N, C-alpha and C positions, 0 to 999 in steps of 0.2 A: 543470451542470441548475442548481444549486441557486443561480447567484448568476441565469442569467435568472429565475427562476423569481421574483424579486423583481424584477426589470428591472434589474437591472447588466449590465455587460457584463465576459464575463469575459475574461483579458489570459492566454494559458498562458507562464509562462515556460520556455524550449525549454530540453533537457535530453541528454545519451544515455549511452550506454553506457564511452562515452572516462574521465567520471569520476564513473563508478558514477552516473551520472542526478542530480548534486547540481547545487541552486541555487547559483551563483558568485554573490558580489556584481555583478559587470560585470553578467551577465545578467540578473538582477536587476533593478540600479538600470534596465535600459534599458525595461525594462519599466510603469515607474512613470509618471504621469504626478498633475500636480492633483485627478484625480477619483479619485486611487486611496484606494479605503477601506480594504482587508482581502488581506492572503496569509493562503493556505489553508497550510499548512505539517505533513506528513503525514510523524514520524518516532518508528517506522520506518515506512516505506512500505509500502502496496499497491500497486503491485502489481510492485514494483524490487527488496523489502529492502533499499533503500540507510535509514542513519540518519546522523541529523546530530550531528559529536561538538559539544564546546562552545565549542572556535575558530569552527567552521564559524555557532553559533547565534548566536554573539558578534555575524559577522559583520551577519550578519539583522538584530537587534534594531537595532544602529548605524544603520542603515538606515531601519526602521519607527520609532524620534527623531527620526531627522533628518527624519521627509516624513510623520509626522506619522498612519498608518496603524494600524490591528488589525489582530494575529495571531489566527488560529483556529487554535490549534493540536492537531489533531486524535493522540492521543498512543496511541492503545487497543493497540498491540502492545508498548507499551513492557515489559514482561515476559520478549519473545520474542526477545533477541539473543543473539547468538552469539562469540566471538572473545573473550574478556574485554570482549567492548566495556561501558559504562557509559551507560542511559540519561539523558541531562539534558533536565528541561524548559524554553524558553525563560520560561519567567515565573519561573524561579528566579537568573535573571543578575541582577537588580534591580529597584530599586522602579519607576522608570522603566517598563521592560518592564513589570514584571506586572501595571502599569495600562493597560496595550496590547495586554493576551493574556486570551483567552478559550480555557480547557484546555475540549479534549472525547474522552471516555474513556469506558469501561463494562465487563462481564465476560465480555461473547463470544468473549475468545482470550486473556483471559489466565486463568479460571476456566473455561473450553468451553463455556457458559453463553448459546449464540447462543437457542435456542427462549424462552429469559427476556424476549429482548426491556429487559434493566436498560440504560441510561446514565446518563452524569449530567456536568455544568456545573462551570468556578467562576470566577467572574470578574470586573471591576468589577459591584456592587453593582446597579446600572443597567442595565449589559447584562442581568445573567442575572435582572433584575426581568422587564424585555423579552420575555426567552426567554420568561419561567415566564408570563406572559401569555397567550404566542402556543398553549404548548401545552396551556394548560389548557384552550385553546376548539379545537384543531385533534385531538389525541389526548388527551387529558386524560391518564390516567397509566398504568401498569404496572399488572396487578394485586395485592391485597395480600400475596396469597404468595410471587410471585416479590422482591419488596421485603424480604418477611421474608429468605429465599433468600439473596436477595442480601447479606445482614448479618452473614449467617452464614458467607460468603464468603469477606469482606471479613475479620473478625473470627477469624474458627478459624484452626486451623492454618495456614502456607503451603508445610511443604514439597515437597507435589507440584508443585510449578510451576519448580524446578530439573529435577526426573525429565524433568517435561515437555518442557522446555528440552533436555534432552539429546538425547533419542527426537527430536525434532525435528533434530535437531544432524546425526546420525547419519545420518536422511534429505534431508539438504542439502546434506554432504559427495557423497552419493549421486546424485545427480541432477544434482551440474554433474561432478560425472566423466563421468556418461552420456550426458549432453549437448554436453560438451568433444569427446569419442570419437565423436561423427557429423562422418561431413564436411559441412561448410555451414555446422552452426551454432554459434555460440559464444554462451558463457554468463557475466554477470559473477558475482562468488562474493556472496549479500544477508548484511548485518549483522542483517535480524531481520527479525521475520515468517514468516512461513511458502510464502516464493511463489518462485520462481523468473523472472525477464523474458528468456528468451533470443531473441539475432538470427535472425529464419528467411530471412529478405528473401532471402538465397542460393539462395531455391526459386524466387522470383517466377518467374513465365513456365513454369516446367516445368508438363507435361501434364499430365493422366489422362487417357485411354479422349481423347484428342483434345482438352480443352478445358484453355486453360492457368488454370493458377493464378495473382491474380494481388495479393492483398490477402490480411492478417493474416487476414482477419474469410473468400476464399477455402479459408485454410491449413485454419483452424479449422473451417471445414465440413468440409475433405475427413477430417480427424482423426478426427474425428466420426465421418462413413460409414465412412467405411471403415477406422477401428482400434479406434472406437470408445470414442474416447478424449476428452473435453471439455479443451478445454484457450479459454483468452480470448482474443479479436482484441483486438494490442494499439493497433488503430485505437480502439477503444471506449476508450482512457487515453489519444490522444492522440500514440501512434507507430506507424503501422503495418508498422513493421520487427517488430516482435515481436510475440509471443503471451505469455498466461501462462500457468502452469503453478502445482500447488498440491502441498502434499509432507502437506498435512495431512488422510494417509489408512496404513494400512499400510506399511513394508517392501517386502510377499507383491503388492501393489497397484502400486507405483511400478515396483515391476521388471520386471511384468504389461504394465503401460502402455508403459514405457521400448523395451522390444520392439515393444511397438506398432508405435510411433511410428516407430523406426529400419527396421521393416520396410514400415511404407506410405510413407515418402520414400523408399525404396528404386528402388519403382513408380511415381515421377514420371519420366517422358521429358521430353527438351530437348526 
């Protein structure tokens, strides 16, 4: 949508769960042309939880330098990673890629400040200058109160972040285990963020009250109507075989939600 708003043509690099939704160099290079201007890279990723290690980032950086395009690196979930993973920014890999990278970040996820609407960017001076002009004439700026709060959040103690991530990790492991025990669902383990992206395509064609479910949109609507569970259709992210579930809620709510999902799916008929 961002690309379309600026009269650009978005090209989707297709991925799947077989390699944890990772963009391979081969896949990326097949999407490139002499008109390619930028790659939007989200790591850790919403909705899949994929996080790119340094080797993968180096492969992407080599292609960006070779084909001379920018990287827009969305790192909003950088603090929420698991299993000993260490986040690296692609901009840190050398001068050449740093000059081609715009890092976007914020406090909504790492500091649970979603309502404060604080974000920031870092990149080449001329690019950030142009961004500033657009920002000043469109959304202007966040309130001064929110900016003061953001400074305090960034300069104060960060001890709460590992505690928060530890709690997310417990929920992550629980929801993955529960989902993979439901017949017909497969769910890969995310390395970051607070989402799972289970494959629910085996339920396509099954019926409820005689009406077949044929897409992630149908299944999400069914879960909302019949189980009172909110899921985001994978089709909204470019792959209709999946739905996105968030575990940014209490363990009690997650347990109840999974019980309802399991019961609702059991009601479907061939």
